[in-house]
N, C-alpha and C positions, 0 to 999 in steps of 0.2 A: 200303427201303435207303434213301431219301429219308433217315429218320430217324439212320442210323448214318452217313452222309457229313456232316450236320449234324453231329452230335456229332463226328465227325473234324474236321472244317475249326475247330468249334469250340476244340478242344483245342489243335491245330497254333499255331494263334493265341495261346493262353496259352501255348505252348510258347516259342512265336517272341519275344513280344514284353515278355514280362515278365525282369526281371532281381531278383537278389539272393536266390533260393532261396524256399523256401515259402512263409514269413511276407510276402514281398515281393509275391510273388501274389495273395496274401488278397484283399487288396480288388478286384482283378483277377477273381478266382473269383467272389467276390460279386455283381461287376459282372452279369457272363455270367451268372452262374446261377440269379440271385436278381432280379434289375433288369430286364435285358435279355429273357431266353429263359424266364423265368419257370419254369424248370425244376424249382427246390426252391422251399420258404417260407423265410423269413427263419430261423425258427425249427430249422428241420428242416438252414439251413446251419451254425450251433453246433454240432449235434449233430456233422455230415459234419467237421468240424472239431477237435471235438474227440476223435472217434472217428481222424481222418487222423493225428491227433497223439501218439496214446498206440498207435497198430501201429507196426512197422518198416515203415522207409522213409523215404523224401522225402514230404513233405506235401503237395505238389503232386499225386505220384504216386497217392499212396492218394485225394488225391479225386477224381483223374479216377477210378479203378479204382470208388469207390464210386456215383458220378453215373452212370459207364459201367452198369454193373450195374443201378440204378435207371432208367435208360432205357431199355436192350434186353438187360438179363441179361447171362450169363458171355460171346456174344459181342461185344457194346456196352462188357464191361467192357474186355476187349482193343483193341477199338479206339481207345476215348477212351485208354487206358493209352498204348498203342505211339505213337496222335498227339501225345500229349503229351511225348511222349522225343523224337520224330523231331530237330523243330531245336536243343534242347541240344545232345544227341548229336552231329549235322552240325556246327556250329557251333566247339562243343570238340573236333572233332577235326583240324577245318579250321585253327583254331590252332595246336593240338600240333603240327603240321606245321611252322612256320613260328615259336613260341613266342618267341623270344627275339629276334628281328627284328623280331617285331609289338611287345612292349613296349618296342622301344629307341626307338620311334616317340615323338617330343613330344607330339603330338595325339590319341595313343591313349590315351599316359597321364593325361591331362588328361581324354580321356574317360571314363575309368575313376573319374576323382575324386569326379567331377559324376555318374556312377553310384552312386557309396558314397554320397555326399548323398542322392540321390533316394530310396533304397533305405529309409534310415530315416524320410523321412517315409512312404513307402509302407506300412512296418510299423507306424507310430504311426495313421493314417488306419485302419488295419483294425480295431486294435485298439479304438478309439475308435466308429468304425461299429458291430461286434460288441458292445463294452459299452453302447450307447445300445438294442442291439435284447434284451438279457439282462435276464430278470424281474429287475423289481426287490424282489426277496426280500432279509432282513433279511442270510440266511446267506449267499445270492451277494455282496452288494455289503461285506461282511465280507471272504469269503474273495478279492474283486477288489483288494482295499484292501490286504489283508496283502500278498498276491503279489506287486504293484507296490510296495508299502515295501519289503519283501524284496530284490525284482529292485535295484531301486535303489542300497540299501544295499548288498547284497552287490556290484553292479558299482563303486561308489566304495571302496571296500574290497579291489577285488582280487582277489577270492576268487571262486573259480571253483563253479560250482554249475551243475549241468543243467538245460536245461528241462524236460527226462523229472522231475525231482525234484518241481517243481513240479505236473506232469499226475497224479503219482502223489498227491501228496499232496491236492490236490485230489479225487482222486476218492477215496479216503478220508475226506475230510473228509464228502462226498455222500453218499458211503455208512450215513456214524455218522449226517448227519441223516437218513437216510431211516429206517434204524430206529429212531431215536428216536420221530419221527414214527408210524409202524406202533406202536409200543409207546403210544403217547398215545392212538391211536385206538381201540387194542386194552381196554386200560385206560377209555376212555370208553363203551364199549359193552358193557365187564361191570359199570359204573356202573348203567347205565338199564335 
């Protein structure tokens, strides 16, 4: 029971203290799961993020579901998912009751502007940390550079391109690299 309470409290804190959606949460997720709690290794965190991004639903909820299952099976998955959702749901529900009056307050409007700037930093920070922990293979570096360059170019040209396509393209390239390496291994084995 202690394991589930710890999981619930950690996910509740993540849901309560992060702004900017799943990408804004990545830095906090990594800090809690990898560095502080040691629940998963850094490499597995990268895999978890890739899996959470490539499945339907918000990245934070998918990550909570994954980690909850890893820590406590199906019940742990349910505990983690519900715990990460409760704060956001409660806050948004309360705000929705008096949304117009809430945003009309000048200090609330200013606070949201500050939060937006902070979210950009959180997303960039998470990306840099993940890149540092990425295995430095030629294909990994090339793919990262291509995605970053295309992301910047498309953003500057105001072309809408969903991040899902980046994930799918990365998956296809990774699969092709895997197939080529398997063919080379097979060809090398046949020559011996």
